[in-house]
Phi, psi and omega in degrees: 000134181273184184295338180273003178082018180246154180278140172269175186294321181298319180292325177297317180294319180295319179295316181296320178297314180298317180298314180295324181296309182290330176294318179295320178297320180294317179294322181293321182287333182272348181292145180285136178275143180291141178266002180289145179239157178299327181289346180281348182289134179275095184264159182267170177290143184298317181298320178296322180292321179294319179296320178295321180294325180291339181270359179291127182284133178294151181239159176054042183298319181296317180295320179293321178298319177296322179297315180294324177296325178293328177290326180296332177290346180268356181306314178301322178294318179296318179297319178298320179297319178295315180295336180273001175101005180271158168258149181257127177240112184261131179222164181134159184292136178108154178294130180253009183299309181296320180299312183292322178294323177294319177299315181294321184283340182253321185261344183246031182295337180272000184236157174278143183230131175243131185251134175240121180269091184290348180281353177289150183295324179222138182227135175270093185296326181296320177298322176295320177296320179297315178300320179294318179296321179294320177297315180293322179298316179298320179294321178294321179295319179297323181269011174058043178239018178269124179252166182295336182279353182269172185292118177292145182299324182293342182259003183300318184297334183268001183273155177280169178300321180297318180292321179295317179296322178297317178298315180296325183285330186260006180300129182244122179224138184295324183292110183291339182268003184276139170201160173255129182265130176253112178267121181243104175284116182062074175293348176260016181292166185298330181277356183236005189281342184288156186298319182297316179297317179295326177294317178298316180295322178295319178293324176297316181296334182281351178293140188298327185256019180240137173232142182249132169239113187229158175238151175227152177225341181281135184298332182260013182305318181299343179289349178294335191242139172274182185297319181294318180295314185289318189260342182247309183280299176291323181053053188295139166245110189277138177226126178271108185229067176296132181249341183060020178276143180293149179274061185295307182290312181298324184283348180297335187259012178238136175291142181285141182292141178057041174234150181300330182296335180294329178292319179293328176295321177297320178296319180298316178296318180297322180300317181296316185283323186271353182284071183219191180273164176302153183298322180297317178293319179300317180297318181297314180295318180297323178292319180297326181267008179059034178275325175223155180246354181204166177295330180297317179296318178298318179300325179293333178280347181276012179301335180303323179296322178291321180297326179272005180057034175269340180226135175231157183254132175229147176280126176282167181298334179271004176096354182278150174281123181241144180264141174216158181262116185277054177242151177289162180300324178297317179294321179295319178297317179295322178298313180299320180295319181292322179292321181285000000 
């Protein structure tokens, strides 16, 4: 309001905005909520859905073939980047598995290649490191640079991750152009997403005789790495290579959304996690082995159940936190049958 007691235009607009805002809030709160549930959807069987998806005819095959041919012309550039000490990070819509394997089989014939399938649900990273160490050991032996003080090949399996990484980092070979290439399909996959695994992979990439060629598909994948990991250890050289190819192999290990098979997958996961001893017995054994000193400590270790969404927390009417299993009665019955 100005000195003459009248509203100016700005105040009118502000008042109108405020009025509309609170009116919209009032209407939203008074609107009836839908009683429909996700479980009410009539979904198909997962196997039936997969079969239907496999019968879908591909489109734009000629254009996609031209696109892939254009990537093949970049193979020399990619190889030069690897020889210069960079890691290759491929991103873009579509499965890049066939593209990267073709690059490795045609452009990296003079180098040893170790493949890690990051799209698998669980990966034994140490076994992959052991295989890599054995490959490097054989190359060092061929080039007559293995000394008695270095890690014998027969003892690789008994070494810790730290010892294996030390061996990989200190490998000495006269050939300045020599390296072992590690191809990682989906470095952002479920079996590689934890911080510790990414730290190990970054340290592996920083080894002088190791080069990484990796693919990513998750939109938040770059958040796995800090500045040092991305620019110094991995030393990524980013390439946008959309292939528009279906994720046939990668998708085999994921339950399809809104399919009956996804419920059985939850049961399968629950069977793996719950196939253990009663909590009371577990607590007794843990105390005897000095693993935990209280029930509170044991509860903190049960976070795995929450991570697998087998247990959720709800507030009881008396204010206490209560645990419950968010599975349908049908899924629970199937679970009990599988455990027994």
